[in-house]
N, C-alpha and C positions, 0 to 999 in steps of 0.2 A: 571116799574121801580117807588122805592117813588124819587117824586121833592126834597124833606128831608135830601136823601143822604147825599149829597156834605157837609149839614150844619152839620148832625149827626157825620159824618166823622172831621170836622173840631172842634165838641164840645170834640170828645175820645182824638182827637191828644192835646189838651188844655189838659184836664183831666190830660193826660199823661204828658207832661211837668210841672205842677204845682207838679204832685208827683215821676217823677224821682229821686229824691234828697232821700226820704222814700223807692224805691225801690232796691238804690244803696245800701242803709243801710243794706236793708232787708239780700242783697245776700254777703255785709262784714260780719253781722251776722250770716250767716249760714255757713261760712268758719273758724269764730273763735269756734262755737259750733262743727266743724271737728274735734279742737285742744287741746277740751277740753273731747274727749272719754275718756274713762277708760281703765288702762292699768292691768289687774292684777298682782299682784305683789308678787303671791302666789304660790311654785312651787305644782306639783303633788302632792307629797306624805303630801304636808300640808293639801291641799283638801283632800287627803284620810283618813288621820287624824282625820279632822273636822269632815268629813261624820262617824267614826264610833263615835266620840263623840257626835254624835244626834241622832245616832241611841242607844247607850248605855242610855244616855237620855233617849229616849224616851219609853226603856223597865221597866226602874226604873219605870216609873212616870205610867205605867200602871200596873206594878206588887203594886204596893201604892195603886191606883184604887183598885186593885181586892180585895187587905188586907182590905179597908176600906169599902166595898161593903161585904165582908165574914162578916166582924164584925158587921155590920150594920143585916144580915140577923140571926146571932146567939143570937142575943141579944134582937130579934124580937121572 
């Protein structure tokens, strides 16, 4: 066994004592973060409507892209 083991343990305890306030503050911060969790304020039907809107928007963008592509092909 290492002869310096008791000294090493004492050093670790000193470091822990010096940083106990920091560790305690971290624990408090973690508890505060739990209070900051996001809670959705939308109902299911609103999410469904939003999904439909996104789907329609992507269809419109795809149609615009296809139209632009056909116009380029016809102009060549």
